[in-house]
Structures are given as structure tokens and as C-alpha cells.
GULUMTOR-102288 format. One record per atom (N, C-alpha, C): residue number from 1; x, y, z. Coordinates in nm, 4 decimals, decimal comma, padded with zeros to 6 digits. Layout:
<pts>
<pt NUM; <X; Y; Z>>,
...
</pts>
This chain:
<pts>
<pt 1; <14,0735; 04,2279; 00,5762>>,
<pt 1; <14,1180; 04,0831; 00,5532>>,
<pt 1; <14,2620; 04,0665; 00,5801>>,
<pt 2; <14,2853; 03,9358; 00,6448>>,
<pt 2; <14,4324; 03,9125; 00,6650>>,
<pt 2; <14,5037; 03,8698; 00,5310>>,
<pt 3; <14,6249; 03,8590; 00,5418>>,
<pt 3; <14,7147; 03,8178; 00,4438>>,
<pt 3; <14,6585; 03,6697; 00,3850>>,
<pt 4; <14,6534; 03,5848; 00,4855>>,
<pt 4; <14,6047; 03,4500; 00,4370>>,
<pt 4; <14,4716; 03,4427; 00,3702>>,
<pt 5; <14,3801; 03,5262; 00,4253>>,
<pt 5; <14,2481; 03,5354; 00,3532>>,
<pt 5; <14,2574; 03,5870; 00,2138>>,
<pt 6; <14,3442; 03,6828; 00,1902>>,
<pt 6; <14,3466; 03,7527; 00,0543>>,
<pt 6; <14,4226; 03,6435; -00,0206>>,
<pt 7; <14,5374; 03,5928; 00,0059>>,
<pt 7; <14,6094; 03,4868; -00,0700>>,
<pt 7; <14,5110; 03,3774; -00,0948>>,
<pt 8; <14,4192; 03,3340; -00,0211>>,
<pt 8; <14,3419; 03,2155; -00,0580>>,
<pt 8; <14,2278; 03,2638; -00,1445>>,
<pt 9; <14,1909; 03,3750; -00,1355>>,
<pt 9; <14,0910; 03,4620; -00,2395>>,
<pt 9; <14,1452; 03,4522; -00,3758>>,
<pt 10; <14,2712; 03,4993; -00,3796>>,
<pt 10; <14,3491; 03,5065; -00,5153>>,
<pt 10; <14,3477; 03,3653; -00,5574>>,
<pt 11; <14,3817; 03,2755; -00,4960>>,
<pt 11; <14,4062; 03,1324; -00,5349>>,
<pt 11; <14,2694; 03,0880; -00,5877>>,
<pt 12; <14,1671; 03,1100; -00,5205>>,
<pt 12; <14,0274; 03,0597; -00,5557>>,
<pt 12; <13,9965; 03,1272; -00,6881>>,
<pt 13; <14,0093; 03,2598; -00,6987>>,
<pt 13; <13,9905; 03,3416; -00,8299>>,
<pt 13; <14,0688; 03,2834; -00,9365>>,
<pt 14; <14,1958; 03,2365; -00,9246>>,
<pt 14; <14,2857; 03,1814; -01,0141>>,
<pt 14; <14,2249; 03,0527; -01,0540>>,
<pt 15; <14,1809; 02,9657; -00,9683>>,
<pt 15; <14,1260; 02,8307; -00,9979>>,
<pt 15; <13,9918; 02,8448; -01,0782>>,
<pt 16; <13,9134; 02,9420; -01,0331>>,
<pt 16; <13,7947; 02,9706; -01,1214>>,
<pt 16; <13,8093; 02,9906; -01,2660>>,
<pt 17; <13,9225; 03,0743; -01,2830>>,
<pt 17; <13,9454; 03,1191; -01,4340>>,
<pt 17; <14,0457; 03,0222; -01,5013>>,
<pt 18; <14,0740; 02,9086; -01,4290>>,
<pt 18; <14,1646; 02,8066; -01,4977>>,
<pt 18; <14,3136; 02,8445; -01,4950>>,
<pt 19; <14,3574; 02,9476; -01,4220>>,
<pt 19; <14,4858; 02,9753; -01,4200>>,
<pt 19; <14,5665; 02,8687; -01,3448>>,
<pt 20; <14,5135; 02,8322; -01,2356>>,
<pt 20; <14,5579; 02,7165; -01,1621>>,
<pt 20; <14,4546; 02,6009; -01,1857>>,
<pt 21; <14,4980; 02,5000; -01,2376>>,
<pt 21; <14,6224; 02,4292; -01,2620>>,
<pt 21; <14,6696; 02,4334; -01,4098>>,
<pt 22; <14,5924; 02,5096; -01,4947>>,
<pt 22; <14,6231; 02,5173; -01,6508>>,
<pt 22; <14,7456; 02,5885; -01,6897>>,
<pt 23; <14,7761; 02,6877; -01,6029>>,
<pt 23; <14,9021; 02,7827; -01,6456>>,
<pt 23; <15,0202; 02,7016; -01,5863>>,
<pt 24; <15,1343; 02,7742; -01,6031>>,
<pt 24; <15,2620; 02,7241; -01,5543>>,
<pt 24; <15,3209; 02,8228; -01,4777>>,
<pt 25; <15,4134; 02,7860; -01,3947>>,
<pt 25; <15,4892; 02,8793; -01,3042>>,
<pt 25; <15,5682; 02,9700; -01,3894>>,
<pt 26; <15,6225; 02,9175; -01,5054>>,
<pt 26; <15,7054; 02,9984; -01,5830>>,
<pt 26; <15,6266; 03,1064; -01,6697>>,
<pt 27; <15,5029; 03,0595; -01,7040>>,
<pt 27; <15,4011; 03,1657; -01,7621>>,
<pt 27; <15,3592; 03,2684; -01,6623>>,
<pt 28; <15,3366; 03,2432; -01,5345>>,
<pt 28; <15,2908; 03,3285; -01,4257>>,
<pt 28; <15,4078; 03,4215; -01,3892>>,
<pt 29; <15,5490; 03,3599; -01,4005>>,
<pt 29; <15,6677; 03,4547; -01,3793>>,
<pt 29; <15,6732; 03,5520; -01,4834>>,
<pt 30; <15,6500; 03,5014; -01,6206>>,
<pt 30; <15,6519; 03,6134; -01,7173>>,
<pt 30; <15,5490; 03,7110; -01,7099>>,
<pt 31; <15,4377; 03,6751; -01,6655>>,
<pt 31; <15,3197; 03,7650; -01,6465>>,
<pt 31; <15,3653; 03,8696; -01,5408>>,
<pt 32; <15,4257; 03,8245; -01,4195>>,
<pt 32; <15,4885; 03,9060; -01,3148>>,
<pt 32; <15,5883; 04,0133; -01,3770>>,
<pt 33; <15,6662; 03,9660; -01,4644>>,
<pt 33; <15,7690; 04,0573; -01,5341>>,
<pt 33; <15,6928; 04,1544; -01,6207>>,
<pt 34; <15,5838; 04,1356; -01,6786>>,
<pt 34; <15,5029; 04,2284; -01,7494>>,
<pt 34; <15,4514; 04,3262; -01,6568>>,
<pt 35; <15,4007; 04,2756; -01,5487>>,
<pt 35; <15,3397; 04,3727; -01,4423>>,
<pt 35; <15,4514; 04,4575; -01,3645>>,
<pt 36; <15,5697; 04,3978; -01,3546>>,
<pt 36; <15,6930; 04,4782; -01,2980>>,
<pt 36; <15,7209; 04,5900; -01,3980>>,
<pt 37; <15,7084; 04,5671; -01,5154>>,
<pt 37; <15,7446; 04,6808; -01,6079>>,
<pt 37; <15,6350; 04,7936; -01,6019>>,
<pt 38; <15,4997; 04,7515; -01,5882>>,
<pt 38; <15,3974; 04,8495; -01,5580>>,
<pt 38; <15,4271; 04,9192; -01,4263>>,
<pt 39; <15,4691; 04,8367; -01,3176>>,
<pt 39; <15,4994; 04,9114; -01,1964>>,
<pt 39; <15,6111; 05,0034; -01,2116>>,
<pt 40; <15,7129; 04,9773; -01,2861>>,
<pt 40; <15,8427; 05,0719; -01,3195>>,
<pt 40; <15,7845; 05,1917; -01,3820>>,
<pt 41; <15,6998; 05,1846; -01,4744>>,
<pt 41; <15,6408; 05,2987; -01,5391>>,
<pt 41; <15,5760; 05,3976; -01,4495>>,
<pt 42; <15,4819; 05,3206; -01,3511>>,
<pt 42; <15,4027; 05,4011; -01,2598>>,
<pt 42; <15,5022; 05,4711; -01,1571>>,
<pt 43; <15,6150; 05,3985; -01,1236>>,
<pt 43; <15,6993; 05,4526; -01,0318>>,
<pt 43; <15,7742; 05,5888; -01,0903>>,
<pt 44; <15,8068; 05,5795; -01,2223>>,
<pt 44; <15,8897; 05,6781; -01,2841>>,
<pt 44; <15,7787; 05,7908; -01,3041>>,
<pt 45; <15,6701; 05,7683; -01,3140>>,
<pt 45; <15,5604; 05,8821; -01,3494>>,
<pt 45; <15,4947; 05,9214; -01,1951>>,
<pt 46; <15,5487; 05,8660; -01,0939>>,
<pt 46; <15,4865; 05,8966; -00,9563>>,
<pt 46; <15,3320; 05,8776; -00,9601>>,
<pt 47; <15,2757; 05,7808; -01,0178>>,
<pt 47; <15,1399; 05,7432; -01,0543>>,
<pt 47; <15,1055; 05,6503; -00,9227>>,
<pt 48; <15,0569; 05,7144; -00,8234>>,
<pt 48; <15,0102; 05,6372; -00,6989>>,
<pt 48; <14,9182; 05,5260; -00,7258>>,
<pt 49; <14,8140; 05,5568; -00,8034>>,
<pt 49; <14,7265; 05,4555; -00,8518>>,
<pt 49; <14,7893; 05,3543; -00,9161>>,
<pt 50; <14,8664; 05,3725; -01,0074>>,
<pt 50; <14,9336; 05,2868; -01,0858>>,
<pt 50; <15,0325; 05,1949; -01,0133>>,
<pt 51; <15,1124; 05,2581; -00,9187>>,
<pt 51; <15,1997; 05,1849; -00,8069>>,
<pt 51; <15,1151; 05,0824; -00,7328>>,
<pt 52; <14,9941; 05,1292; -00,6778>>,
<pt 52; <14,9382; 05,0429; -00,5990>>,
<pt 52; <14,8697; 04,9147; -00,7118>>,
<pt 53; <14,8268; 04,9467; -00,8071>>,
<pt 53; <14,7722; 04,8505; -00,9113>>,
<pt 53; <14,8922; 04,7511; -00,9546>>,
<pt 54; <15,0046; 04,8148; -00,9686>>,
<pt 54; <15,1141; 04,7406; -01,0147>>,
<pt 54; <15,1747; 04,6402; -00,9071>>,
<pt 55; <15,1720; 04,6889; -00,7861>>,
<pt 55; <15,2358; 04,5993; -00,6711>>,
<pt 55; <15,1299; 04,4844; -00,6498>>,
<pt 56; <14,9967; 04,5101; -00,6631>>,
<pt 56; <14,8940; 04,4169; -00,6371>>,
<pt 56; <14,9102; 04,2993; -00,7487>>,
<pt 57; <14,9140; 04,3702; -00,8693>>,
<pt 57; <14,9238; 04,2697; -00,9870>>,
<pt 57; <15,0447; 04,1621; -00,9706>>,
<pt 58; <15,1467; 04,2257; -00,9287>>,
<pt 58; <15,2871; 04,1413; -00,9148>>,
<pt 58; <15,2609; 04,0404; -00,8083>>,
<pt 59; <15,1976; 04,0808; -00,7023>>,
<pt 59; <15,1617; 03,9920; -00,5940>>,
<pt 59; <15,0643; 03,8701; -00,6373>>,
<pt 60; <14,9745; 03,9070; -00,7181>>,
<pt 60; <14,8838; 03,8119; -00,7570>>,
<pt 60; <14,9600; 03,7086; -00,8400>>,
<pt 61; <15,0495; 03,7652; -00,9354>>,
<pt 61; <15,1351; 03,6579; -01,0077>>,
<pt 61; <15,2231; 03,5700; -00,9141>>,
<pt 62; <15,2772; 03,6267; -00,8269>>,
<pt 62; <15,3655; 03,5663; -00,7240>>,
<pt 62; <15,2887; 03,4549; -00,6500>>,
<pt 63; <15,1588; 03,4988; -00,6159>>,
<pt 63; <15,0740; 03,3906; -00,5428>>,
<pt 63; <15,0473; 03,2829; -00,6244>>,
<pt 64; <15,0321; 03,3213; -00,7575>>,
<pt 64; <14,9970; 03,2029; -00,8432>>,
<pt 64; <15,1301; 03,1125; -00,8700>>,
<pt 65; <15,2398; 03,1710; -00,8739>>,
<pt 65; <15,3558; 03,0892; -00,8846>>,
<pt 65; <15,3830; 02,9963; -00,7710>>,
<pt 66; <15,3625; 03,0542; -00,6527>>,
<pt 66; <15,3687; 02,9835; -00,5278>>,
<pt 66; <15,2697; 02,8603; -00,5359>>,
<pt 67; <15,1436; 02,8911; -00,5620>>,
<pt 67; <15,0450; 02,7847; -00,5518>>,
<pt 67; <15,0808; 02,6853; -00,6805>>,
<pt 68; <15,1353; 02,7153; -00,7923>>,
<pt 68; <15,1693; 02,6129; -00,8925>>,
<pt 68; <15,2864; 02,5254; -00,8531>>,
<pt 69; <15,3600; 02,5897; -00,7664>>,
<pt 69; <15,4975; 02,5158; -00,7217>>,
<pt 69; <15,4646; 02,4565; -00,5999>>,
<pt 70; <15,3480; 02,4633; -00,5238>>,
<pt 70; <15,3070; 02,4120; -00,3993>>,
<pt 70; <15,4039; 02,4689; -00,2957>>,
<pt 71; <15,4312; 02,5963; -00,2877>>,
<pt 71; <15,5197; 02,6546; -00,2006>>,
<pt 71; <15,4495; 02,7503; -00,1160>>,
<pt 72; <15,4693; 02,7616; 00,0007>>,
<pt 72; <15,4010; 02,8611; 00,1102>>,
<pt 72; <15,4679; 02,9849; 00,0892>>,
<pt 73; <15,4006; 03,1044; 00,0317>>,
<pt 73; <15,4687; 03,2261; 00,0129>>,
<pt 73; <15,5010; 03,2942; 00,1377>>,
<pt 74; <15,4307; 03,2611; 00,2559>>,
<pt 74; <15,4624; 03,3132; 00,3910>>,
<pt 74; <15,5918; 03,2497; 00,4352>>,
<pt 75; <15,6117; 03,1342; 00,4129>>,
<pt 75; <15,7383; 03,0639; 00,4432>>,
<pt 75; <15,8397; 03,1243; 00,3677>>,
<pt 76; <15,8264; 03,1436; 00,2426>>,
<pt 76; <15,9399; 03,2179; 00,1529>>,
<pt 76; <15,9816; 03,3495; 00,2091>>,
<pt 77; <15,8822; 03,4184; 00,2475>>,
<pt 77; <15,9012; 03,5661; 00,3100>>,
<pt 77; <15,9854; 03,5424; 00,4351>>,
<pt 78; <15,9467; 03,4516; 00,5174>>,
<pt 78; <16,0086; 03,4406; 00,6563>>,
<pt 78; <16,1365; 03,3828; 00,6260>>,
<pt 79; <16,1772; 03,2970; 00,5296>>,
<pt 79; <16,3036; 03,2343; 00,5042>>,
<pt 79; <16,3898; 03,3529; 00,4505>>,
<pt 80; <16,3367; 03,4572; 00,3709>>,
<pt 80; <16,4160; 03,5604; 00,3073>>,
<pt 80; <16,4473; 03,6536; 00,4235>>,
<pt 81; <16,3531; 03,6833; 00,5283>>,
<pt 81; <16,3632; 03,7656; 00,6332>>,
<pt 81; <16,4778; 03,7132; 00,7244>>,
<pt 82; <16,4801; 03,5915; 00,7471>>,
<pt 82; <16,5734; 03,5199; 00,8268>>,
<pt 82; <16,7250; 03,5349; 00,7888>>,
<pt 83; <16,7286; 03,5342; 00,6495>>,
<pt 83; <16,8537; 03,5573; 00,5922>>,
<pt 83; <16,9041; 03,6968; 00,5782>>,
<pt 84; <16,8260; 03,7920; 00,5840>>,
<pt 84; <16,8657; 03,9285; 00,5759>>,
<pt 84; <16,8598; 03,9975; 00,7123>>,
<pt 85; <16,7951; 03,9559; 00,8125>>,
<pt 85; <16,7690; 04,0259; 00,9379>>,
<pt 85; <16,9008; 04,0724; 01,0138>>,
<pt 86; <17,0009; 03,9947; 01,0009>>,
<pt 86; <17,1338; 04,0531; 01,0743>>,
<pt 86; <17,2208; 04,1188; 00,9805>>,
<pt 87; <17,2025; 04,1129; 00,8458>>,
<pt 87; <17,2857; 04,1567; 00,7542>>,
<pt 87; <17,3308; 04,2950; 00,7707>>,
<pt 88; <17,4620; 04,3419; 00,7470>>,
<pt 88; <17,5222; 04,4435; 00,7709>>,
<pt 88; <17,5582; 04,5144; 00,6357>>,
<pt 89; <17,5760; 04,6409; 00,6087>>,
<pt 89; <17,6046; 04,6904; 00,4793>>,
<pt 89; <17,5896; 04,8433; 00,4787>>,
<pt 90; <17,5739; 04,8963; 00,3429>>,
<pt 90; <17,5661; 05,0489; 00,3412>>,
<pt 90; <17,4756; 05,0687; 00,2207>>,
<pt 91; <17,4179; 05,1990; 00,2219>>,
<pt 91; <17,3438; 05,2393; 00,1117>>,
<pt 91; <17,4459; 05,3098; 00,0222>>,
<pt 92; <17,4275; 05,2809; -00,1024>>,
<pt 92; <17,5200; 05,3369; -00,2154>>,
<pt 92; <17,4529; 05,4569; -00,2602>>,
<pt 93; <17,5208; 05,5481; -00,3434>>,
<pt 93; <17,4805; 05,6630; -00,4082>>,
<pt 93; <17,3304; 05,6514; -00,4749>>,
<pt 94; <17,3100; 05,5253; -00,5341>>,
<pt 94; <17,1971; 05,4988; -00,6122>>,
<pt 94; <17,0776; 05,4538; -00,5194>>,
<pt 95; <17,0993; 05,4582; -00,3896>>,
<pt 95; <16,9860; 05,4326; -00,3081>>,
<pt 95; <16,9715; 05,2699; -00,2799>>,
<pt 96; <17,0685; 05,1991; -00,3179>>,
<pt 96; <17,0693; 05,0560; -00,3110>>,
<pt 96; <17,1539; 05,0117; -00,1864>>,
<pt 97; <17,0900; 04,9241; -00,1106>>,
<pt 97; <17,1754; 04,8572; 00,0090>>,
<pt 97; <17,2665; 04,7479; -00,0490>>,
<pt 98; <17,3922; 04,7705; -00,0064>>,
<pt 98; <17,4937; 04,6823; -00,0498>>,
<pt 98; <17,5370; 04,6127; 00,0799>>,
<pt 99; <17,5277; 04,4779; 00,0706>>,
<pt 99; <17,5530; 04,4018; 00,1873>>,
<pt 99; <17,7050; 04,3933; 00,2214>>,
<pt 100; <17,7449; 04,3992; 00,3275>>,
<pt 100; <17,8854; 04,3838; 00,3757>>,
<pt 100; <17,9195; 04,2327; 00,3544>>,
<pt 101; <18,0280; 04,2034; 00,2988>>,
<pt 101; <18,0746; 04,0667; 00,2772>>,
<pt 101; <18,0979; 04,0093; 00,4086>>,
<pt 102; <18,0469; 03,8758; 00,4283>>,
<pt 102; <18,0651; 03,8195; 00,5462>>,
<pt 102; <18,2018; 03,7491; 00,5432>>,
<pt 103; <18,2652; 03,7494; 00,6649>>,
<pt 103; <18,3931; 03,6861; 00,6689>>,
<pt 103; <18,3833; 03,5270; 00,6894>>,
<pt 104; <18,4662; 03,4655; 00,6133>>,
<pt 104; <18,4575; 03,3207; 00,6114>>,
<pt 104; <18,4754; 03,2592; 00,7412>>,
<pt 105; <18,3912; 03,1599; 00,7878>>,
<pt 105; <18,3991; 03,0879; 00,9061>>,
<pt 105; <18,5397; 03,0289; 00,9137>>,
<pt 106; <18,6102; 03,0253; 01,0289>>,
<pt 106; <18,7389; 02,9597; 01,0374>>,
<pt 106; <18,7055; 02,8405; 01,1323>>,
</pts>
């Protein structure tokens, strides 16, 4: 299945269960936070099945937030990529990419 097909399947699933339109984007955000915690635990434990499940559950919640906010998630990803694609920086000791400050336009 393509991303769009899976996304639409998730939205239909959520509609059938009354999540969309009866939930709120804030409630789905909170659910995503819970799922992120579960993902964190799976990452710490190196539980591959839990990692896959956690990532999927977070994505379901984000798809629901996007649907409730009438936002195209693919557009959000494209917008973020366009913002970071030319970013320069370095990896710190903790494995986090630190972006290089941009010089102000003169």
C-alpha cells in the first residue's frame, strides 16, 4: 500500500470508531504523547516489535490530528523537509544534530 492509501485507511478506521469527528486534536495529541512514552520504553529495551508498534501508533495519532485540523500531513512533511534540507550543523556527543546558526540577511 502507498502512504496515501494507508493514511486514508487510518482515517476511515478512525471515522468508523467515532474518533473523527468526535475526538479533538488535543486529545489525539495527548494520545500521541502516551504512544511516544511506549515507544521510548521499547527503544530503551531494544524491543523491535515494540518499536514498530510504537512508531505505528504515533503515526495513527498524528494522522488523526491532521484530519481533525484539516491539514495535509504529506504537505507538513514536505514543508519540514524544505526547511531542513540545506541546514548545516554538527552532531553533538549525545547523538543530536545541532543546527548551525544562520547569519542574518544584510
